DRENKEVEX-744042 format. One line per field, with one value per residue: z, y, x of N, C-alpha, C, CB in turn. Coordinates in steps of 0.1 Angstrom, whole numbers, plus 2048, in hexadecimal, padded with zeros to 3 digits. Glycine has a CB too. Layout:
N
n.Z: [Z, ...]
n.Y: [Y, ...]
n.X: [X, ...]
ca.Z: [Z, ...]
ca.Y: [Y, ...]
ca.X: [X, ...]
c.Z: [Z, ...]
c.Y: [Y, ...]
c.X: [X, ...]
cb.Z: [Z, ...]
cb.Y: [Y, ...]
cb.X: [X, ...]
// end
This chain:
197
n.Z: [77F, 790, 79E, 7B0, 7B8, 7C5, 7DA, 7F4, 802, 805, 814, 82B, 832, 837, 84D, 85F, 862, 86D, 885, 891, 895, 8A7, 8BD, 8C3, 8C8, 8E0, 8F1, 8EF, 8F7, 911, 91C, 917, 91A, 913, 90A, 903, 8EF, 8CD, 8AC, 89B, 8AD, 8B3, 89A, 895, 8A9, 8A0, 889, 871, 855, 85D, 84D, 844, 859, 859, 846, 854, 86C, 872, 885, 8A3, 8B9, 8AF, 8AF, 8CB, 8D3, 8C6, 8D5, 8ED, 8E7, 8E3, 8FD, 907, 8FA, 905, 91F, 91C, 913, 929, 93D, 931, 932, 94E, 954, 94F, 966, 980, 997, 9A3, 9B7, 9B4, 99A, 99E, 9AF, 99D, 98B, 99C, 99F, 985, 983, 996, 988, 975, 982, 97E, 967, 96E, 983, 974, 960, 968, 969, 94B, 93F, 953, 957, 93D, 93B, 94F, 945, 92D, 938, 940, 92B, 919, 903, 8EA, 8F2, 8F7, 911, 918, 90B, 917, 930, 92B, 929, 943, 94F, 945, 953, 96D, 96B, 965, 97D, 98F, 987, 990, 9AC, 9AF, 9A7, 9BC, 9CF, 9DE, 9F3, 9E6, 9CC, 9B9, 9C7, 9D3, 9BC, 9B3, 9C9, 9C6, 9AC, 9B0, 9C3, 9B4, 9A1, 9B3, 9BE, 9A8, 9A0, 9B6, 9B6, 99E, 9A3, 9B8, 9AD, 9B4, 9B1, 9C4, 9D3, 9C4, 9C7, 9E4, 9E9, 9D8, 9E3, 9FA, 9F1, 9E7, 9FF, A0B, 9F9, 9FF, A18, A14, A17]
n.Y: [22E, 210, 1FD, 1EA, 1F5, 20A, 1FF, 1F8, 212, 21A, 205, 209, 223, 21C, 20B, 21D, 22F, 21D, 217, 230, 234, 21F, 226, 23F, 237, 228, 23E, 251, 242, 23D, 257, 261, 24D, 22F, 230, 24B, 250, 254, 246, 25B, 26C, 25E, 25C, 277, 27D, 26C, 278, 270, 26D, 26A, 258, 246, 236, 21F, 20F, 203, 1FA, 1EB, 1EF, 200, 1EF, 1E0, 1F4, 1F8, 1E0, 1E1, 1F7, 1EA, 1D8, 1E9, 1F1, 1D9, 1D8, 1EE, 1E5, 1CF, 1DA, 1E9, 1D4, 1C4, 1D6, 1D8, 1BE, 1BD, 1C4, 1B5, 1AA, 19D, 1A9, 1C4, 1C8, 1C6, 1DD, 1F0, 1EF, 1F9, 213, 21C, 21D, 232, 246, 24C, 25A, 273, 270, 25A, 265, 277, 267, 24C, 229, 21E, 204, 1F7, 208, 208, 1ED, 1EA, 1F9, 1EB, 1D3, 1D9, 1D7, 1C1, 1B2, 1A5, 19C, 1A9, 1AD, 197, 19B, 1B2, 1A8, 197, 1A9, 1B3, 19A, 194, 1A6, 19D, 183, 189, 197, 182, 170, 17D, 17D, 161, 15C, 168, 156, 156, 14C, 145, 154, 15B, 167, 17C, 18B, 192, 1A2, 1B8, 1C2, 1C8, 1DB, 1F0, 1F5, 1FE, 215, 224, 228, 236, 24D, 258, 25C, 26E, 281, 284, 282, 27C, 267, 251, 253, 251, 238, 228, 22A, 21D, 203, 1FD, 1FD, 1E7, 1D3, 1D1, 1C5, 1AB, 189]
n.X: [DF4, DED, DD2, DDB, DF3, DE9, DDB, DE8, DEC, DD1, DC7, DD5, DCC, DB1, DB4, DBE, DA8, D96, DA3, DA4, D88, D83, D93, D87, D6D, D71, D79, D64, D4D, D55, D55, D3B, D29, D16, CFB, CF7, D09, D0D, D11, D19, D25, D3C, D48, D4D, D60, D74, D7B, D70, D5B, D38, D29, D3C, D42, D33, D3E, D52, D48, D2A, D16, D0D, D12, D27, D3B, D3D, D47, D5F, D6A, D6C, D80, D95, D99, DA2, DBA, DC8, DC9, DD9, DF1, DF8, DFB, E0F, E24, E26, E2D, E48, E54, E67, E5C, E3E, E2D, E35, E2C, E10, E0D, E15, E00, DEC, DF7, DF4, DD8, DD4, DE1, DCE, DBB, DAD, D9F, D8F, D80, D71, D64, D62, D6C, D79, D73, D64, D4E, D42, D3D, D29, D15, D0F, D07, CED, CDD, CC8, CCD, CE5, D00, D17, D1D, D2B, D43, D4C, D4F, D64, D7A, D7D, D82, D9B, DAC, DA7, DB2, DCD, DD5, DD0, DE4, DFB, DF8, DF8, E12, E1F, E1B, E04, DE8, DC8, DC8, DB6, DA1, DAE, DB5, D9B, D93, DA5, D9F, D84, D86, D92, D7D, D6A, D76, D79, D5E, D54, D65, D5D, D41, D42, D51, D6C, D8D, DA0, D98, DA0, DBB, DBE, DB2, DC1, DDA, DD5, DD0, DE9, DF8, DEB, DF3, E0E, E0C, E05, E0F]
ca.Z: [78B, 790, 7AA, 7B9, 7BE, 7CE, 7E5, 802, 80A, 808, 820, 837, 836, 83D, 85B, 867, 866, 877, 892, 897, 899, 8B3, 8C8, 8C6, 8CF, 8EE, 8F8, 8F0, 8FF, 91F, 920, 915, 91E, 908, 904, 8FE, 8E4, 8C0, 8A2, 896, 8B7, 8B1, 88D, 896, 8B1, 898, 87D, 866, 852, 863, 843, 842, 864, 856, 83F, 85E, 877, 86E, 890, 8AF, 8C1, 8AA, 8B4, 8D9, 8D3, 8C2, 8E0, 8F7, 8E2, 8E6, 90C, 909, 8F5, 90F, 92B, 918, 912, 937, 944, 92B, 938, 95C, 954, 94E, 973, 984, 9A3, 9A1, 9C0, 9AE, 98F, 9A4, 9B4, 991, 986, 9A4, 99C, 978, 986, 99C, 97E, 96D, 98B, 979, 95D, 976, 98A, 96A, 958, 96D, 963, 93D, 93D, 95D, 954, 931, 93E, 957, 93B, 924, 940, 942, 91E, 919, 8F7, 8E4, 8F5, 8FA, 91F, 919, 906, 922, 93B, 927, 92C, 952, 952, 942, 95E, 978, 968, 966, 98B, 995, 984, 998, 9B9, 9AE, 9A6, 9C9, 9D7, 9E7, 9F3, 9E0, 9C3, 9B1, 9D0, 9D4, 9B0, 9B4, 9D3, 9C0, 9A1, 9B6, 9CA, 9AA, 99C, 9BD, 9C0, 99B, 9A1, 9C0, 9B1, 994, 9A8, 9C0, 9A5, 9BD, 9AD, 9CF, 9D7, 9BD, 9CE, 9F1, 9E9, 9D1, 9ED, A04, 9EA, 9E7, A0C, A0C, 9F1, A07, A24, A11, A17]
ca.Y: [227, 205, 1FB, 1E2, 1FE, 213, 1F8, 1F9, 21E, 21A, 1FC, 210, 22D, 215, 206, 229, 233, 213, 218, 23D, 231, 217, 22F, 249, 230, 226, 24A, 257, 23A, 23F, 264, 264, 241, 227, 235, 259, 251, 250, 243, 268, 271, 257, 260, 285, 27C, 266, 280, 268, 270, 260, 24E, 23D, 22D, 212, 207, 1FC, 1F5, 1EB, 1F2, 206, 1E4, 1DD, 1FE, 1F6, 1D4, 1E7, 1FE, 1E0, 1D2, 1F4, 1F0, 1CD, 1DC, 1F7, 1DD, 1C6, 1E3, 1EC, 1C8, 1C1, 1DF, 1D4, 1B1, 1BF, 1C5, 1A7, 1A6, 19E, 1B3, 1D1, 1C8, 1CA, 1EB, 1F8, 1EF, 203, 220, 220, 222, 23F, 250, 24F, 25F, 27E, 26A, 252, 26E, 27D, 25D, 23F, 21F, 21C, 1F7, 1F4, 211, 203, 1DF, 1EC, 1FE, 1E0, 1C9, 1DD, 1D4, 1B3, 1AB, 1A9, 194, 1B2, 1AB, 18D, 1A1, 1BB, 19F, 192, 1B3, 1B2, 18D, 195, 1AD, 194, 179, 18F, 199, 175, 16A, 184, 177, 153, 15C, 16C, 14A, 159, 144, 14B, 15F, 160, 170, 189, 193, 197, 1AD, 1C3, 1C8, 1CD, 1E8, 1F9, 1F8, 206, 222, 22C, 22C, 241, 259, 25E, 260, 27A, 28A, 287, 27A, 278, 25A, 248, 254, 24B, 229, 222, 229, 212, 1F6, 1FB, 1F8, 1D9, 1C9, 1D0, 1BD, 19D, 181]
ca.X: [DF5, DE3, DCA, DE3, DFD, DE2, DD5, DEE, DE9, DC3, DC5, DDB, DC2, DA5, DB8, DC0, D9B, D90, DAA, D9F, D7B, D84, D98, D7C, D62, D75, D79, D57, D44, D59, D52, D2D, D20, D11, CEE, CF8, D12, D08, D1B, D1D, D2F, D49, D4E, D52, D6C, D7F, D7D, D6C, D4D, D2F, D25, D47, D43, D2C, D47, D5B, D40, D1C, D0C, D12, D18, D35, D44, D3E, D50, D6D, D6F, D71, D8D, D9E, D9C, DAB, DC7, DCE, DCD, DE4, DFD, DFC, E00, E1B, E2E, E28, E34, E56, E59, E6B, E54, E2F, E28, E37, E23, E03, E0E, E16, DF2, DE5, DFC, DEE, DCB, DD5, DE4, DC2, DB1, DA4, D95, D86, D77, D67, D5C, D62, D75, D74, D6D, D59, D42, D3C, D37, D1D, D0A, D0C, D00, CDF, CD6, CC4, CD1, CF1, D0C, D22, D20, D36, D4F, D50, D54, D71, D84, D7F, D88, DAA, DB2, DA7, DBC, DDB, DD7, DD1, DF2, E05, DF6, DFD, E21, E24, E18, DF9, DDC, DBC, DCC, DAA, D99, DB6, DB3, D8E, D93, DAC, D97, D78, D8A, D94, D70, D63, D7C, D76, D50, D53, D6C, D54, D35, D44, D5A, D77, D98, DA8, D93, DA8, DC8, DBE, DB0, DCC, DE5, DD1, DD2, DF8, DFC, DE6, DFC, E1A, E0A, E02, E1A]
c.Z: [78C, 79D, 7B4, 7C0, 7C8, 7DA, 7F3, 809, 80D, 814, 82C, 83C, 83C, 84B, 864, 86B, 870, 885, 899, 89C, 8A6, 8BF, 8CC, 8CD, 8DE, 8F6, 8FA, 8F8, 90E, 924, 920, 91A, 911, 902, 8FE, 8F2, 8D7, 8B6, 89C, 8A0, 8B5, 8A4, 88E, 89E, 8AA, 88C, 871, 862, 857, 85A, 841, 84D, 860, 84D, 848, 868, 873, 878, 89B, 8B8, 8BC, 8AE, 8C3, 8DB, 8D0, 8CE, 8EB, 8F3, 8E4, 8F5, 90E, 905, 8FF, 91B, 928, 918, 920, 93E, 93E, 930, 947, 95D, 952, 95C, 979, 98F, 9A1, 9AB, 9BA, 9A2, 994, 9A8, 9A8, 98B, 98E, 9A1, 98E, 97A, 98C, 992, 975, 976, 986, 96F, 964, 97D, 980, 964, 95E, 966, 955, 93B, 946, 95A, 947, 933, 946, 94E, 932, 92C, 942, 936, 91E, 90E, 8F3, 8E6, 8F7, 908, 921, 915, 911, 92D, 938, 92B, 93B, 956, 94F, 94D, 96A, 977, 96A, 975, 992, 993, 98D, 9A6, 9BA, 9AF, 9B4, 9D3, 9E1, 9E7, 9ED, 9D6, 9BB, 9BA, 9D2, 9C8, 9AF, 9BD, 9CD, 9B5, 9A6, 9BD, 9C0, 9A4, 9A6, 9BE, 9B3, 99C, 9AB, 9BC, 9A7, 99A, 9B0, 9BA, 9AD, 9B9, 9B9, 9D5, 9D1, 9C4, 9DB, 9F1, 9E1, 9DB, 9F7, 9FE, 9E9, 9F4, A0F, A05, 9F9, A13, A21, A11, A16]
c.Y: [21C, 204, 1F4, 1EB, 207, 20D, 1FA, 206, 21F, 211, 203, 21B, 227, 211, 212, 22E, 22A, 215, 225, 23B, 229, 21F, 239, 243, 22D, 233, 250, 24F, 23C, 24C, 267, 259, 23B, 22D, 242, 25A, 24C, 24D, 251, 26E, 26B, 25B, 26E, 284, 275, 26E, 278, 26B, 265, 255, 243, 233, 21F, 209, 1FE, 1F4, 1F6, 1F0, 1F9, 1FB, 1E0, 1E7, 1FC, 1EA, 1D9, 1EF, 1F5, 1DA, 1DC, 1F3, 1E4, 1D1, 1E4, 1EF, 1D4, 1CE, 1E6, 1DF, 1C3, 1C9, 1DB, 1C7, 1B2, 1C1, 1B7, 1A2, 1A7, 1A8, 1C1, 1D3, 1CD, 1D9, 1F4, 1F9, 1FA, 211, 225, 224, 22F, 24A, 254, 255, 26A, 279, 262, 25A, 275, 273, 24F, 236, 21D, 20F, 1F4, 1FC, 20B, 1F5, 1E0, 1F0, 1F3, 1D6, 1CC, 1DA, 1C5, 1AB, 1AD, 1A0, 19C, 1B1, 1A1, 192, 1AA, 1B3, 19A, 19C, 1B3, 1A5, 18D, 19C, 1A4, 189, 17D, 191, 18B, 16E, 170, 17E, 169, 153, 160, 160, 14C, 14E, 14B, 156, 164, 16A, 17D, 191, 199, 1A3, 1B9, 1CA, 1CE, 1DB, 1F3, 1FE, 201, 214, 22B, 231, 237, 24E, 260, 263, 26D, 284, 28E, 27D, 275, 26B, 24F, 248, 24D, 23C, 222, 220, 21E, 205, 1F3, 1F6, 1EA, 1CF, 1C7, 1C6, 1AE, 195, 172]
c.X: [DEA, DDD, DD3, DEE, DF6, DDC, DDB, DEB, DDA, DC0, DCA, DD1, DB6, DA8, DB9, DB2, D94, D96, DA5, D91, D7A, D88, D8D, D71, D65, D74, D6B, D4D, D48, D54, D42, D24, D1A, D05, CEF, D00, D0C, D14, D21, D27, D3C, D50, D54, D5F, D77, D82, D7B, D5E, D43, D2B, D30, D48, D3D, D34, D50, D53, D31, D12, D14, D19, D25, D3F, D47, D48, D5E, D72, D74, D7E, D98, DA2, DA5, DB9, DCF, DD2, DD9, DF1, E02, E02, E0D, E27, E31, E2F, E43, E5C, E5C, E62, E45, E28, E29, E2F, E15, E03, E0F, E08, DEA, DEA, DF6, DE0, DCB, DD8, DD9, DB7, DA8, D9A, D8B, D7B, D6D, D5E, D5B, D6C, D70, D6D, D62, D4C, D3A, D36, D2A, D12, D06, D03, CF1, CD7, CD3, CCA, CDF, CFD, D18, D26, D2B, D43, D55, D56, D62, D7D, D87, D86, D97, DB1, DB2, DB1, DCA, DDE, DD9, DDF, DFC, E04, DFB, E0C, E27, E22, E0D, DEE, DD1, DC0, DC0, DA2, DA1, DB4, DA5, D8D, D9A, DA4, D8A, D7B, D8C, D86, D69, D69, D79, D67, D4E, D5A, D63, D48, D37, D4D, D66, D83, DA1, DA4, D9C, DB6, DC8, DBC, DBB, DD8, DE2, DD3, DE1, DFD, DF7, DEF, E09, E19, E08, E0F, E16]
cb.Z: [798, 78D, 7A8, 7B3, 7B3, 7C6, 7E2, 801, 801, 7FC, 81D, 834, 829, 834, 85A, 85F, 859, 871, 891, 88C, 88E, 8B0, 8C4, 8B9, 8C8, 8EF, 8F1, 8E2, 8FB, 921, 917, 907, 927, 90D, 90F, 909, 8E7, 8B9, 896, 894, 8C5, 8B2, 882, 89E, 8BE, 894, 87D, 869, 842, 868, 836, 841, 870, 84F, 836, 864, 885, 869, 895, 8B7, 8C1, 89B, 8B2, 8E0, 8CA, 8B6, 8E5, 8F9, 8D3, 8E2, 914, 900, 8E7, 913, 92F, 90B, 90B, 93F, 944, 91B, 938, 963, 949, 945, 97D, 988, 9B0, 9A3, 9CE, 9AA, 988, 9AF, 9BD, 987, 987, 9B3, 99B, 96E, 990, 9A8, 976, 966, 998, 973, 953, 980, 991, 960, 94B, 96C, 96B, 933, 93E, 96B, 951, 925, 946, 962, 933, 91E, 94D, 945, 912, 919, 8EB, 8E8, 8E9, 8F6, 927, 910, 8F8, 926, 93D, 918, 928, 959, 94A, 935, 961, 97A, 95A, 95F, 992, 990, 975, 998, 9BD, 9A2, 99C, 9CE, 9DF, 9E4, A02, 9EA, 9B9, 9AE, 9DD, 9D7, 9A3, 9B8, 9DF, 9BA, 996, 9C0, 9D2, 99E, 998, 9CA, 9C3, 98F, 9A5, 9CE, 9AB, 989, 9B1, 9CD, 9A1, 9CB, 9A3, 9D9, 9D3, 9AE, 9CF, 9F9, 9E2, 9C5, 9F4, A08, 9DB, 9E3, A17, A07, 9E3, A0C, A2C, A02, A23]
cb.Y: [230, 1F8, 1F3, 1D7, 206, 219, 1EA, 1F7, 22A, 215, 1EF, 216, 235, 209, 1FE, 234, 234, 205, 218, 248, 22A, 20B, 236, 250, 222, 220, 254, 259, 22B, 23E, 26E, 268, 246, 219, 235, 262, 248, 25C, 23B, 271, 26E, 247, 260, 28E, 274, 258, 287, 258, 272, 268, 254, 244, 233, 215, 210, 205, 1FC, 1DD, 1E6, 20E, 1D9, 1DC, 20C, 1F3, 1C9, 1EF, 208, 1D6, 1CF, 202, 1EF, 1C1, 1E3, 202, 1D4, 1BF, 1F0, 1F1, 1BD, 1C2, 1EE, 1D3, 1A8, 1CC, 1CC, 1A7, 1AE, 190, 1B3, 1D2, 1BB, 1C0, 1EC, 1F2, 1E2, 200, 220, 214, 217, 23F, 24A, 243, 263, 289, 261, 249, 279, 284, 25D, 238, 212, 21D, 1EC, 1F7, 21F, 202, 1D7, 1F6, 20A, 1D9, 1C8, 1EC, 1D8, 1B2, 1AF, 1B6, 18B, 1C1, 1A8, 180, 1A9, 1C4, 194, 18F, 1C1, 1B4, 182, 19C, 1BA, 18E, 173, 19C, 1A1, 16B, 16C, 193, 178, 14C, 166, 178, 147, 167, 13F, 14F, 15A, 154, 169, 185, 189, 18D, 1A9, 1BE, 1BE, 1C3, 1E6, 1F4, 1EC, 1FF, 221, 223, 220, 23C, 256, 253, 255, 275, 297, 285, 281, 283, 257, 24B, 263, 252, 227, 22A, 237, 214, 1F7, 208, 202, 1D9, 1CF, 1DD, 1C2, 19D, 183]
cb.X: [DF4, DEA, DBE, DEA, E04, DD7, DD4, DFD, DEC, DBB, DCC, DE9, DBE, DA1, DC6, DC7, D92, D92, DB9, D9F, D72, D8D, DA5, D78, D5E, D83, D82, D51, D46, D68, D58, D2A, D15, D0E, CE4, CFD, D1F, D00, D16, D11, D29, D47, D43, D48, D69, D7A, D8B, D6D, D4B, D22, D22, D54, D3B, D1E, D51, D64, D42, D18, D05, D08, D0E, D34, D3E, D31, D4B, D6C, D63, D66, D8C, D99, D8F, DA5, DC6, DC4, DC1, DE2, DFA, DF0, DF5, E1B, E29, E1B, E2E, E59, E4F, E79, E59, E29, E2E, E46, E22, DFF, E1A, E1F, DEB, DE7, E0B, DEF, DC4, DDF, DEF, DBD, DB7, DAD, D9D, D8D, D7F, D6F, D62, D54, D76, D80, D78, D5E, D46, D46, D41, D20, D0F, D18, D06, CDE, CDF, CB5, CC8, CF5, D0E, D1F, D14, D32, D4C, D45, D4A, D72, D7F, D71, D81, DAC, DAA, D99, DBA, DDC, DCC, DC6, DF5, E02, DE8, DF7, E26, E1C, E25, DF3, DD9, DB3, DD6, DA1, D98, DC4, DB5, D84, D9B, DBA, D94, D72, D97, D9C, D68, D64, D8B, D78, D48, D59, D7A, D51, D2F, D4B, D52, D73, DA1, DA8, D84, DAA, DCC, DB3, DA2, DD1, DE7, DC1, DCD, DFF, DF7, DD7, DFE, E1F, DFE, DFC, E23]
// end
């Protein structure tokens, strides 16, 4: 067997390990926080030997950036699914329903992106804060498009209100360890969306 015949499975295996590390980084950073998470924690969660991590990611910051990319991917999958709905108001309500559906996770760990962005923002160096801001910006832009399609005045402000409400209810649900905050506030957001004209 030649090296060239062997190369595609090796590449697939490498892509698989990298993807496992990326998914594990997103999950472990969300659950443990930026400062408490080590590269070894992520390697263990991905079932990859710790020494192999450096083949894919040279630093912890590179793993954090990969975790943020994973959040972008999840957000894109959700908004792509919501974009299949014909009515922008229903898309926004679907977003709120998705947030409510994650209430237990939010109560335990907070918002995956918001929590990580807050932790990154406390660090003076790196530029990861800009990457984290990009993830939040994508959500804001998507919500703004929905409001614009509805013909609402100040779609940017309405998007900011919606995303701010989500971040607030996630923070409170996490702080008070009460998933029902997500349910109650999510229902309030849904009713608010119904009143907009």
